[in-house]
C-alpha positions in Angstrom: 2.2 -20.9 -1.8 3.9 -22.4 1.3 4.0 -20.4 4.5 7.2 -18.6 5.2 8.5 -16.4 7.9 11.2 -13.9 6.8 13.1 -11.5 9.0 15.5 -9.1 7.3 16.7 -6.5 9.7 20.3 -5.6 10.3 23.2 -8.1 10.1 21.3 -11.3 10.9 18.5 -12.5 8.6 16.2 -15.4 9.2 14.1 -17.5 6.8 11.8 -20.2 8.1 9.6 -22.4 5.9 8.3 -26.0 5.9 11.5 -27.2 4.0 13.8 -25.9 6.7 15.5 -22.8 8.0 18.3 -20.4 6.9 20.1 -18.0 9.3 22.3 -15.6 7.4 25.0 -13.5 8.9 25.7 -10.7 6.4 29.0 -8.9 6.3 30.3 -6.3 3.8 31.7 -8.8 1.2 30.3 -12.2 2.2 27.2 -13.7 3.8 27.4 -16.9 5.8 24.3 -19.0 5.5 23.6 -21.6 8.2 21.1 -23.9 6.5 19.0 -26.7 8.0 16.9 -28.6 5.5 16.1 -32.1 4.3 18.8 -31.9 1.6 21.5 -30.1 3.4 22.7 -29.2 6.9 25.7 -26.9 7.2 27.2 -23.6 6.4 27.7 -21.9 3.0 29.7 -18.7 2.3 28.4 -16.6 -0.6 29.1 -13.1 -1.9 26.7 -10.6 -0.5 26.3 -8.8 -3.8 24.9 -12.0 -5.4 21.6 -11.7 -3.4 21.0 -15.5 -3.9 18.2 -15.9 -1.4 16.1 -13.1 -2.9 16.8 -14.3 -6.4 15.7 -17.8 -5.3 12.3 -16.3 -4.2 13.1 -17.2 -0.5 12.7 -20.9 -1.2 15.4 -23.1 0.5 15.6 -25.8 -2.3 15.9 -23.0 -4.9 18.6 -21.4 -2.8 20.6 -24.6 -2.7 20.2 -25.1 -6.4 21.3 -21.5 -7.1 24.3 -21.8 -4.8 25.3 -25.0 -6.6 25.1 -23.4 -10.1 26.7 -20.1 -9.0 29.6 -21.7 -7.1 30.3 -24.9 -8.9 33.6 -25.4 -7.1 32.1 -24.9 -3.6 31.6 -21.9 -1.5 
């Protein structure tokens, strides 16, 4: 299992792993994910209730795949 550093306290959440980093700003309805990885650099907006990062087992490539399948018309 790759080494990961996860910090989930309060509004700002942080995930660091060898494939990149995610900084999430969590609001009541939406979360804004600032993603830096080999496949994608940018911002994604997702619904907070979807809990995509946890469902993707805190893996950045899985997060990107899950965002793509959950929001086919963009986020």
